[in-house]
OpenMM code with the backbone's topology and positions (N, CA, C; nanometers):
from openmm import Vec3, app, unit

residues = "MET SER ARG ASN VAL VAL ARG THR GLU GLY ALA PRO VAL PRO VAL ALA ARG PHE SER GLN GLY VAL ALA LYS GLY GLY LEU LEU GLN VAL ALA GLY GLN VAL GLY PHE GLU PRO SER THR GLY LEU PRO VAL GLY PRO GLY LEU ALA GLU GLN ILE GLU GLN THR LEU ARG ASN VAL GLN ALA VAL LEU GLU ALA GLY GLY SER GLY TRP ALA ASP VAL ILE MET MET ARG VAL TYR LEU THR ASP THR ALA HIS PHE ALA GLU LEU ASN GLU VAL TYR ASP ALA TRP PHE GLY THR VAL LEU PRO GLU GLY GLY TYR PRO ALA ARG THR THR VAL TYR VAL GLY LEU PRO ALA GLY LEU LEU VAL GLU ILE ASP ALA LEU ALA VAL THR ALA PRO".split()
positions = [
    Vec3(0.0852, -0.1164, 0.0000),
    Vec3(0.0000, 0.0000, 0.0000),
    Vec3(0.0903, 0.1234, 0.0000),
    Vec3(0.0686, 0.2103, -0.0963),
    Vec3(0.1573, 0.3266, -0.1073),
    Vec3(0.1189, 0.4370, -0.0093),
    Vec3(0.2170, 0.5137, 0.0239),
    Vec3(0.2021, 0.6281, 0.1148),
    Vec3(0.2386, 0.7522, 0.0350),
    Vec3(0.1482, 0.8504, 0.0309),
    Vec3(0.1716, 0.9714, -0.0468),
    Vec3(0.1783, 1.0933, 0.0435),
    Vec3(0.2873, 1.1671, 0.0321),
    Vec3(0.3026, 1.2919, 0.1054),
    Vec3(0.2335, 1.4010, 0.0253),
    Vec3(0.1520, 1.4805, 0.0925),
    Vec3(0.0769, 1.5887, 0.0283),
    Vec3(0.1480, 1.7202, 0.0547),
    Vec3(0.1709, 1.7934, -0.0531),
    Vec3(0.2335, 1.9262, -0.0436),
    Vec3(0.1531, 2.0239, -0.1277),
    Vec3(0.1358, 2.1445, -0.0774),
    Vec3(0.0676, 2.2485, -0.1525),
    Vec3(0.1203, 2.3851, -0.1121),
    Vec3(0.1238, 2.4763, -0.2070),
    Vec3(0.1593, 2.6148, -0.1766),
    Vec3(0.0413, 2.6902, -0.1175),
    Vec3(-0.0772, 2.6257, -0.1180),
    Vec3(-0.1968, 2.6879, -0.0630),
    Vec3(-0.2040, 2.6850, 0.0880),
    Vec3(-0.1078, 2.6189, 0.1513),
    Vec3(-0.1002, 2.6135, 0.2972),
    Vec3(0.0440, 2.6443, 0.3367),
    Vec3(0.0644, 2.6906, 0.4593),
    Vec3(0.2008, 2.7244, 0.5029),
    Vec3(0.2946, 2.6045, 0.4994),
    Vec3(0.4191, 2.6312, 0.4682),
    Vec3(0.5231, 2.5283, 0.4728),
    Vec3(0.5522, 2.4996, 0.6200),
    Vec3(0.5526, 2.3725, 0.6595),
    Vec3(0.5815, 2.3408, 0.7996),
    Vec3(0.7193, 2.3926, 0.8417),
    Vec3(0.7261, 2.4387, 0.9654),
    Vec3(0.8521, 2.4927, 1.0178),
    Vec3(0.9370, 2.3837, 1.0835),
    Vec3(0.8822, 2.2647, 1.0925),
    Vec3(0.9553, 2.1512, 1.1494),
    Vec3(0.9486, 2.0359, 1.0495),
    Vec3(1.0016, 1.9209, 1.0877),
    Vec3(1.0088, 1.8064, 0.9966),
    Vec3(0.8799, 1.7246, 1.0019),
    Vec3(0.7774, 1.7735, 0.9329),
    Vec3(0.6536, 1.6973, 0.9142),
    Vec3(0.5893, 1.7413, 0.7845),
    Vec3(0.5002, 1.6592, 0.7339),
    Vec3(0.4319, 1.6861, 0.6076),
    Vec3(0.3032, 1.7626, 0.6326),
    Vec3(0.2596, 1.8385, 0.5333),
    Vec3(0.1302, 1.9070, 0.5425),
    Vec3(0.0180, 1.8042, 0.5514),
    Vec3(0.0368, 1.6935, 0.4838),
    Vec3(-0.0605, 1.5854, 0.4872),
    Vec3(0.0031, 1.4565, 0.4386),
    Vec3(-0.0579, 1.3450, 0.4777),
    Vec3(-0.0122, 1.2137, 0.4324),
    Vec3(-0.1365, 1.1309, 0.4018),
    Vec3(-0.1360, 1.0689, 0.2825),
    Vec3(-0.2468, 0.9831, 0.2407),
    Vec3(-0.1976, 0.8387, 0.2300),
    Vec3(-0.2800, 0.7478, 0.2816),
    Vec3(-0.2484, 0.6051, 0.2722),
    Vec3(-0.3754, 0.5253, 0.2980),
    Vec3(-0.3944, 0.4223, 0.2183),
    Vec3(-0.5061, 0.3306, 0.2433),
    Vec3(-0.6425, 0.3964, 0.2432),
    Vec3(-0.6632, 0.4947, 0.1589),
    Vec3(-0.7936, 0.5600, 0.1517),
    Vec3(-0.8174, 0.6664, 0.2565),
    Vec3(-0.7138, 0.6990, 0.3350),
    Vec3(-0.7246, 0.8037, 0.4366),
    Vec3(-0.6243, 0.9144, 0.4094),
    Vec3(-0.6617, 1.0344, 0.4454),
    Vec3(-0.5731, 1.1505, 0.4374),
    Vec3(-0.5710, 1.2181, 0.5731),
    Vec3(-0.4527, 1.2256, 0.6330),
    Vec3(-0.4360, 1.2984, 0.7587),
    Vec3(-0.3751, 1.4338, 0.7261),
    Vec3(-0.4482, 1.5395, 0.7577),
    Vec3(-0.3974, 1.6756, 0.7411),
    Vec3(-0.3319, 1.7151, 0.8724),
    Vec3(-0.2053, 1.7550, 0.8642),
    Vec3(-0.1325, 1.7981, 0.9835),
    Vec3(-0.1991, 1.9220, 1.0425),
    Vec3(-0.1758, 1.9448, 1.1693),
    Vec3(-0.2297, 2.0636, 1.2353),
    Vec3(-0.1910, 2.1900, 1.1603),
    Vec3(-0.2915, 2.2680, 1.1274),
    Vec3(-0.2713, 2.3941, 1.0576),
    Vec3(-0.3032, 2.5081, 1.1542),
    Vec3(-0.2345, 2.6185, 1.1349),
    Vec3(-0.2574, 2.7383, 1.2152),
    Vec3(-0.2912, 2.8542, 1.1218),
    Vec3(-0.3174, 2.9702, 1.1794),
    Vec3(-0.3612, 3.0857, 1.1037),
    Vec3(-0.2508, 3.1626, 1.0352),
    Vec3(-0.1575, 3.0944, 0.9713),
    Vec3(-0.0540, 3.1608, 0.8930),
    Vec3(-0.1047, 3.1827, 0.7510),
    Vec3(-0.0771, 3.2995, 0.6977),
    Vec3(-0.1026, 3.3278, 0.5568),
    Vec3(0.0076, 3.2564, 0.4781),
    Vec3(-0.0294, 3.1657, 0.3862),
    Vec3(0.0732, 3.0867, 0.3172),
    Vec3(0.1765, 3.1699, 0.2410),
    Vec3(0.1350, 3.2806, 0.1811),
    Vec3(0.2285, 3.3573, 0.0982),
    Vec3(0.3325, 3.4337, 0.1802),
    Vec3(0.2998, 3.4658, 0.3063),
    Vec3(0.3929, 3.5433, 0.3888),
    Vec3(0.4535, 3.4609, 0.5012),
    Vec3(0.3834, 3.3538, 0.5418),
    Vec3(0.4293, 3.2749, 0.6555),
    Vec3(0.4043, 3.3432, 0.7889),
    Vec3(0.3244, 3.4503, 0.7864),
    Vec3(0.2953, 3.5255, 0.9087),
    Vec3(0.1528, 3.4999, 0.9547),
    Vec3(0.1280, 3.5092, 1.0866),
    Vec3(-0.0079, 3.4884, 1.1355),
    Vec3(-0.1003, 3.6023, 1.0956),
    Vec3(-0.2263, 3.5664, 1.0696),
    Vec3(-0.3297, 3.6669, 1.0464),
    Vec3(-0.3848, 3.7072, 1.1820),
    Vec3(-0.4716, 3.8033, 1.1824),
    Vec3(-0.5344, 3.8387, 1.3100),
    Vec3(-0.4985, 3.9764, 1.3548),
    Vec3(-0.5054, 4.0018, 1.4799),
    Vec3(-0.4805, 3.9134, 1.5934),
    Vec3(-0.6030, 3.8402, 1.6469),
    Vec3(-0.7213, 3.8622, 1.5885),
    Vec3(-0.8419, 3.8035, 1.6443),
    Vec3(-0.8573, 3.6549, 1.6180),
    Vec3(-0.9341, 3.5912, 1.7042),
    Vec3(-0.9588, 3.4482, 1.6927),
    Vec3(-1.0339, 3.4150, 1.5643),
    Vec3(-1.1367, 3.4900, 1.5299),
    Vec3(-1.2162, 3.4600, 1.4098),
    Vec3(-1.1295, 3.4587, 1.2852),
    Vec3(-1.0426, 3.5569, 1.2700),
    Vec3(-0.9541, 3.5620, 1.1525),
    Vec3(-0.8611, 3.4413, 1.1504),
    Vec3(-0.8104, 3.4033, 1.2663),
    Vec3(-0.7198, 3.2888, 1.2721),
    Vec3(-0.7923, 3.1577, 1.2417),
    Vec3(-0.9148, 3.1424, 1.2907),
    Vec3(-0.9910, 3.0207, 1.2613),
    Vec3(-1.0177, 3.0114, 1.1116),
    Vec3(-1.0624, 3.1202, 1.0510),
    Vec3(-1.0951, 3.1180, 0.9090),
    Vec3(-0.9716, 3.0884, 0.8242),
    Vec3(-0.8574, 3.1482, 0.8565),
    Vec3(-0.7350, 3.1196, 0.7807),
    Vec3(-0.6912, 2.9758, 0.8029),
    Vec3(-0.7027, 2.9284, 0.9251),
    Vec3(-0.6671, 2.7903, 0.9556),
    Vec3(-0.7525, 2.6944, 0.8739),
    Vec3(-0.8820, 2.7199, 0.8648),
    Vec3(-0.9707, 2.6344, 0.7864),
    Vec3(-0.9386, 2.6429, 0.6371),
    Vec3(-0.9004, 2.7599, 0.5877),
    Vec3(-0.8562, 2.7711, 0.4479),
    Vec3(-0.7301, 2.6868, 0.4253),
    Vec3(-0.6398, 2.6874, 0.5221),
    Vec3(-0.5179, 2.6076, 0.5102),
    Vec3(-0.5497, 2.4576, 0.5111),
    Vec3(-0.6397, 2.4159, 0.5991),
    Vec3(-0.6826, 2.2752, 0.6016),
    Vec3(-0.7437, 2.2395, 0.4667),
    Vec3(-0.8290, 2.3257, 0.4152),
    Vec3(-0.8947, 2.3001, 0.2875),
    Vec3(-0.7928, 2.2838, 0.1744),
    Vec3(-0.6904, 2.3664, 0.1729),
    Vec3(-0.5874, 2.3575, 0.0682),
    Vec3(-0.5186, 2.2215, 0.0711),
    Vec3(-0.4887, 2.1707, 0.1907),
    Vec3(-0.4236, 2.0402, 0.2013),
    Vec3(-0.5218, 1.9296, 0.1629),
    Vec3(-0.6472, 1.9406, 0.2059),
    Vec3(-0.7484, 1.8423, 0.1661),
    Vec3(-0.7558, 1.8324, 0.0144),
    Vec3(-0.7667, 1.9475, -0.0516),
    Vec3(-0.7806, 1.9491, -0.1968),
    Vec3(-0.6556, 1.8949, -0.2652),
    Vec3(-0.5390, 1.9305, -0.2143),
    Vec3(-0.4141, 1.8799, -0.2724),
    Vec3(-0.4042, 1.7285, -0.2572),
    Vec3(-0.4696, 1.6748, -0.1552),
    Vec3(-0.4687, 1.5306, -0.1307),
    Vec3(-0.5839, 1.4572, -0.1960),
    Vec3(-0.6627, 1.5285, -0.2779),
    Vec3(-0.7735, 1.4641, -0.3482),
    Vec3(-0.8969, 1.4442, -0.2636),
    Vec3(-0.9163, 1.5309, -0.1673),
    Vec3(-1.0293, 1.5189, -0.0756),
    Vec3(-1.0993, 1.6539, -0.0639),
    Vec3(-1.1971, 1.6624, 0.0236),
    Vec3(-1.2696, 1.7868, 0.0466),
    Vec3(-1.3468, 1.7796, 0.1761),
    Vec3(-1.4189, 1.8849, 0.2074),
    Vec3(-1.4897, 1.8918, 0.3360),
    Vec3(-1.5904, 1.7786, 0.3539),
    Vec3(-1.6574, 1.7377, 0.2477),
    Vec3(-1.7570, 1.6306, 0.2597),
    Vec3(-1.6921, 1.4964, 0.2934),
    Vec3(-1.5598, 1.4872, 0.2757),
    Vec3(-1.4862, 1.3640, 0.3027),
    Vec3(-1.4222, 1.3602, 0.4412),
    Vec3(-1.4302, 1.4711, 0.5130),
    Vec3(-1.3678, 1.4782, 0.6453),
    Vec3(-1.4539, 1.4023, 0.7457),
    Vec3(-1.3894, 1.3117, 0.8190),
    Vec3(-1.4628, 1.2348, 0.9198),
    Vec3(-1.4318, 1.2803, 1.0617),
    Vec3(-1.3179, 1.3463, 1.0812),
    Vec3(-1.2782, 1.3888, 1.2157),
    Vec3(-1.1959, 1.5155, 1.2097),
    Vec3(-1.2280, 1.6095, 1.2971),
    Vec3(-1.1505, 1.7323, 1.3126),
    Vec3(-1.1073, 1.7408, 1.4583),
    Vec3(-0.9859, 1.7885, 1.4785),
    Vec3(-0.9378, 1.8177, 1.6136),
    Vec3(-0.9015, 1.9649, 1.6169),
    Vec3(-0.9566, 2.0337, 1.7153),
    Vec3(-0.9327, 2.1769, 1.7319),
    Vec3(-0.8578, 2.1970, 1.8622),
    Vec3(-0.7507, 2.2734, 1.8541),
    Vec3(-0.6677, 2.3027, 1.9704),
    Vec3(-0.6780, 2.4522, 1.9973),
    Vec3(-0.7325, 2.4885, 2.1122),
    Vec3(-0.7470, 2.6284, 2.1513),
    Vec3(-0.6529, 2.6603, 2.2672),
    Vec3(-0.6103, 2.7859, 2.2747),
    Vec3(-0.5217, 2.8257, 2.3838),
    Vec3(-0.5977, 2.8779, 2.5053),
    Vec3(-0.7288, 2.9019, 2.4898),
    Vec3(-0.8042, 2.9644, 2.5986),
    Vec3(-0.9459, 2.9085, 2.6015),
    Vec3(-0.9897, 2.8579, 2.7164),
    Vec3(-1.1252, 2.8033, 2.7283),
    Vec3(-1.2312, 2.9098, 2.7013),
    Vec3(-1.1982, 3.0351, 2.7215),
    Vec3(-1.2937, 3.1442, 2.6960),
    Vec3(-1.3235, 3.1601, 2.5468),
    Vec3(-1.2445, 3.0973, 2.4599),
    Vec3(-1.2646, 3.1090, 2.3152),
    Vec3(-1.3617, 3.0057, 2.2585),
    Vec3(-1.4121, 2.9157, 2.3422),
    Vec3(-1.4944, 2.8056, 2.2926),
    Vec3(-1.6206, 2.8544, 2.2214),
    Vec3(-1.6910, 2.9495, 2.2773),
    Vec3(-1.8152, 2.9988, 2.2151),
    Vec3(-1.7864, 3.0650, 2.0808),
    Vec3(-1.6812, 3.1463, 2.0731),
    Vec3(-1.6477, 3.2113, 1.9460),
    Vec3(-1.6030, 3.1076, 1.8433),
    Vec3(-1.5280, 3.0066, 1.8849),
    Vec3(-1.4906, 2.8983, 1.7950),
    Vec3(-1.6159, 2.8370, 1.7342),
    Vec3(-1.7127, 2.8014, 1.8182),
    Vec3(-1.8340, 2.7383, 1.7682),
    Vec3(-1.9090, 2.8283, 1.6704),
    Vec3(-1.9128, 2.9565, 1.6972),
    Vec3(-1.9817, 3.0513, 1.6088),
    Vec3(-1.9160, 3.0548, 1.4702),
    Vec3(-1.7852, 3.0700, 1.4656),
    Vec3(-1.7127, 3.0775, 1.3384),
    Vec3(-1.7171, 2.9410, 1.2679),
    Vec3(-1.6969, 2.8346, 1.3422),
    Vec3(-1.6978, 2.6979, 1.2894),
    Vec3(-1.8338, 2.6652, 1.2280),
    Vec3(-1.9423, 2.6991, 1.2999),
    Vec3(-2.0775, 2.6733, 1.2493),
    Vec3(-2.1040, 2.7506, 1.1207),
    Vec3(-2.0610, 2.8765, 1.1150),
    Vec3(-2.0800, 2.9570, 0.9937),
    Vec3(-2.0013, 2.8963, 0.8772),
    Vec3(-1.8776, 2.8547, 0.9023),
    Vec3(-1.7937, 2.7956, 0.7969),
    Vec3(-1.8588, 2.6693, 0.7409),
    Vec3(-1.8942, 2.5761, 0.8302),
    Vec3(-1.9502, 2.4499, 0.7838),
    Vec3(-2.0906, 2.4656, 0.7299),
    Vec3(-2.1638, 2.5667, 0.7728),
    Vec3(-2.2944, 2.5958, 0.7132),
    Vec3(-2.2812, 2.6367, 0.5675),
    Vec3(-2.1652, 2.6919, 0.5308),
    Vec3(-2.1386, 2.7321, 0.3923),
    Vec3(-2.0823, 2.6165, 0.3106),
    Vec3(-1.9832, 2.5450, 0.3627),
    Vec3(-1.9169, 2.4398, 0.2845),
    Vec3(-1.9938, 2.3075, 0.2853),
    Vec3(-2.0778, 2.2855, 0.3854),
    Vec3(-2.1613, 2.1655, 0.3930),
    Vec3(-2.3040, 2.2072, 0.4293),
    Vec3(-2.3735, 2.2780, 0.3390),
    Vec3(-2.5048, 2.3334, 0.3738),
    Vec3(-2.6100, 2.2288, 0.4102),
    Vec3(-2.5917, 2.1040, 0.3672),
    Vec3(-2.6875, 1.9983, 0.4029),
    Vec3(-2.6554, 1.9339, 0.5364),
    Vec3(-2.5514, 1.9793, 0.6039),
    Vec3(-2.5144, 1.9207, 0.7331),
    Vec3(-2.4199, 1.8039, 0.7146),
    Vec3(-2.4294, 1.7084, 0.8054),
    Vec3(-2.3379, 1.5947, 0.8006),
    Vec3(-2.1964, 1.6355, 0.8369),
    Vec3(-2.1849, 1.7189, 0.9382),
    Vec3(-2.0544, 1.7728, 0.9777),
    Vec3(-1.9642, 1.6646, 1.0338),
    Vec3(-1.8330, 1.6860, 1.0245),
    Vec3(-1.7397, 1.5872, 1.0790),
    Vec3(-1.7504, 1.5778, 1.2314),
    Vec3(-1.7045, 1.4653, 1.2837),
    Vec3(-1.6889, 1.4542, 1.4288),
    Vec3(-1.5809, 1.5546, 1.4696),
    Vec3(-1.5830, 1.5965, 1.5959),
    Vec3(-1.4851, 1.6967, 1.6395),
    Vec3(-1.4493, 1.6769, 1.7852),
    Vec3(-1.3220, 1.7013, 1.8143),
    Vec3(-1.2720, 1.7077, 1.9507),
    Vec3(-1.2066, 1.8438, 1.9676),
    Vec3(-1.2274, 1.9066, 2.0819),
    Vec3(-1.1623, 2.0342, 2.1109),
    Vec3(-1.0834, 2.0186, 2.2402),
    Vec3(-0.9568, 2.0566, 2.2338),
    Vec3(-0.8711, 2.0496, 2.3514),
    Vec3(-0.8017, 2.1839, 2.3702),
    Vec3(-0.7488, 2.2040, 2.4883),
    Vec3(-0.6824, 2.3304, 2.5221),
    Vec3(-0.5341, 2.3040, 2.5402),
    Vec3(-0.4532, 2.3867, 2.4713),
    Vec3(-0.3092, 2.3647, 2.4651),
    Vec3(-0.2349, 2.4973, 2.4700),
    Vec3(-0.1046, 2.4883, 2.4786),
    Vec3(-0.0181, 2.6040, 2.4596),
    Vec3(0.0297, 2.6040, 2.3149),
    Vec3(0.0257, 2.7180, 2.2508),
    Vec3(0.0765, 2.7342, 2.1139),
    Vec3(0.1778, 2.8481, 2.1146),
    Vec3(0.2597, 2.8579, 2.0095),
    Vec3(0.3553, 2.9689, 2.0033),
    Vec3(0.2854, 3.1050, 2.0160),
    Vec3(0.3578, 3.2024, 2.0636),
    Vec3(0.3039, 3.3364, 2.0885),
    Vec3(0.2265, 3.3890, 1.9680),
    Vec3(0.1097, 3.4433, 1.9939),
    Vec3(0.0271, 3.5032, 1.8905),
    Vec3(-0.0685, 3.4071, 1.8234),
    Vec3(-0.0481, 3.2769, 1.8399),
    Vec3(-0.1376, 3.1789, 1.7792),
    Vec3(-0.2436, 3.1370, 1.8805),
    Vec3(-0.3690, 3.1359, 1.8355),
    Vec3(-0.4803, 3.1071, 1.9247),
    Vec3(-0.5479, 2.9735, 1.8961),
    Vec3(-0.5240, 2.9179, 1.7767),
    Vec3(-0.5946, 2.7965, 1.7359),
    Vec3(-0.5090, 2.7147, 1.6393),
    Vec3(-0.5257, 2.5837, 1.6464),
    Vec3(-0.4669, 2.4899, 1.5505),
    Vec3(-0.5729, 2.3855, 1.5207),
    Vec3(-0.5801, 2.3419, 1.3958),
    Vec3(-0.6824, 2.2437, 1.3558),
    Vec3(-0.6184, 2.1396, 1.2654),
    Vec3(-0.6506, 2.0110, 1.2911),
    Vec3(-0.6112, 1.9058, 1.1984),
    Vec3(-0.7357, 1.8310, 1.1541),
    Vec3(-0.7215, 1.7480, 1.0516),
    Vec3(-0.8370, 1.6785, 0.9964),
    Vec3(-0.7976, 1.5400, 0.9466),
    Vec3(-0.8918, 1.4476, 0.9543),
    Vec3(-0.8780, 1.3145, 0.8989),
    Vec3(-0.9895, 1.2970, 0.7981),
    Vec3(-0.9534, 1.2632, 0.6748),
    Vec3(-1.0522, 1.2504, 0.5673),
    Vec3(-1.0319, 1.1216, 0.4903),
    Vec3(-1.1362, 1.0795, 0.4209),
    Vec3(-1.1245, 0.9675, 0.3294),
    Vec3(-1.0917, 1.0229, 0.1911),
    Vec3(-1.0277, 0.9403, 0.1100),
    Vec3(-0.9947, 0.9789, -0.0269),
    Vec3(-1.0554, 0.8772, -0.1215),
    Vec3(-1.0626, 0.9133, -0.2484),
    Vec3(-1.1159, 0.8211, -0.3486),
    Vec3(-1.0232, 0.7002, -0.3582),
    Vec3(-1.0816, 0.5815, -0.3723),
    Vec3(-0.9975, 0.4602, -0.3822),
    Vec3(-0.9111, 0.4607, -0.5082),
] * unit.nanometer
topology = app.Topology()
chain = topology.addChain("A")
for resn in residues:
    res = topology.addResidue(resn, chain)
    for name in ("N", "CA", "C"):
        topology.addAtom(name, app.Element.getBySymbol(name[0]), res)
């Protein structure tokens, strides 16, 4: 079974030794993405909503480069730096998925609280299926 590394200019280049995504056996794992603008490598914001939206655009770029899309995502993990951001996360997340998946059927999701580098408020990864 082949393993394919996914690379795209539509998402930030990782600053450490990991791939933007890896596909194998009908699955695509998108590495944790943050609110960096791919063309500059700098964070957007400083607000949470801007960072969530950019992060989701980055996830989408890797999904598409890996031959997948939002309807194929089965699991999302969201990492927040502050428990007070949970309500705003849900508001932005609901608006995003209401647009990209208007019929519903949203992916499963886990949200955890972590420390991220200075200025970053959110990180999101995704697990999706790909065409056989």
